[in-house]
C-alpha angles and dihedrals in degrees: 000000000000089000090054092051092046089053089054090054093049092049095042091233098161147008126219106233142162110270110255120231113290090009113175103200123194121231125237136209139184120251120196124199139170111223110213130200133220092285093051094251120135109257099174141010110220130197115189131184108223129191119227091242094170089084093058118114123225113245090015107059097015143011110187123027106164118113121172122234128195118268117232088244089059090052089052093050091052092049091049093047092049091049092050091049093046101237130123123237120232129205132218135176129216112225108231094348101185095056086065092066119092118227124210098201125084104250126173124194131187122250115276115267111264093014102073116147112258092210098042109027093155097055126100135212120253108209122230092174134025128277126210109267097038113119093228094047097096091048092050093051093047092049090053092052093046092055090049099053136030110254125204088172134030093257102015115089131185128212116192132196119170107316095337124097123194118207115219124190117194129204104175101289098346112094130189122186143164149148138184097265123018111008094162088072087082093056093044092053098041094044087061088063103032137029103253142167123216109226096187126225116012108261109141123028129160091341092310118125110215129193116188119196140163091265098046146297127290121202126190142150104224094140093051091047092053090047096054092044088055093042094056095036092245096132091109095046118127112265113243128203094212131038094226138009117251092236096048112131117180123192138174093276097200092189097057129099120253115248145124095050091137091049092054091049093050091056093063095078097055087063086074088081099013116077087161091068098038097096095044093048093046091050091054091042090062087074100039092108088061110009117182139201094265089064092058096086092048092052092045090052091055090051089048090052092050089051089052093048107030095147098039108124147135130304116208122209134121148294124059155227141150127242122195121190134180134208133168142241117224095206103061098007091237117146123241117227120209123191136180126198119200134191100209103318092329115109106223104162139015138169142191116197139156116247120245096236140033114260117229127201120242091254092053092048093051091046091049091048094051092045092055094055130069116241120247115255095253090056095047109100091207091060111100 
């Protein structure tokens, strides 16, 4: 806690002032968290002072709140690009990122619990920069980053020195970067602006386990898979070699009992590195608003498949093509389109979605067209 408050002083985050007339100050609270690494071990104990931003009023305490974050597909493209160019990605972490973002609004917060001033217990803090918990905090941090680097994309930044360009991908306060020559230039430049820690070679990012080697990059989610198996007590489930049977046909099942909604939701994230389970998970997810007993076996089979293939992932290299596939839904007869996008031979994005309309064959379309029109008199058999 002392470290957090000292960081506020170094960054000039706030000023202790007399509350102005009709001042509506925002409360604060302490949030404690254990930050864990790839192996599940605690790597850092964090104490963070958070503002109770839920009491803020739109147009009064803030104007804009939206701040873009990188999509997982964008992370995959960067990993594939780095593998094809033969350079390793590094990772760094901004210490208390949001308090580096300037805010334009006049915001007052109460003194942190347990650290009230003995001389001025009735005073409040006027914020110069954002605190975690404020609705405008992500926007303020992103605006600070955007002014610091050139940005060809919402979350992709470029740092140039001489003829070298460093690629920087941002996900809130987690930053990955790299280039073919002098990647540490990014850390050297940004550490002059922010208090940062260099975490070395990229190994664990947003729940993705990443192994970079001279022949390419391998990405998987073994830790997340083990965590959800343990969470839903599926560790003893029977391992399955496929995520879904070829003759599986799910329907609404109005007579079933609702259950397993959380399990279905937890299976959405493994599709980030599992195109093999995308269709099965999406099929079950169609019923997550009202899942029934008949969906239980389908969901358990997906868990069994994940148990059988916990370290199955993606391998990034080069060369490219595109592969569309189509399947069908027995309820509304709408086709399902599946697409894969590759950068070289590296799969960076894929989708499985039901089409908006029912596809008809040429024969059915001609028949429907003829049936909707009246026949000319000379073709009508009843005409004399």
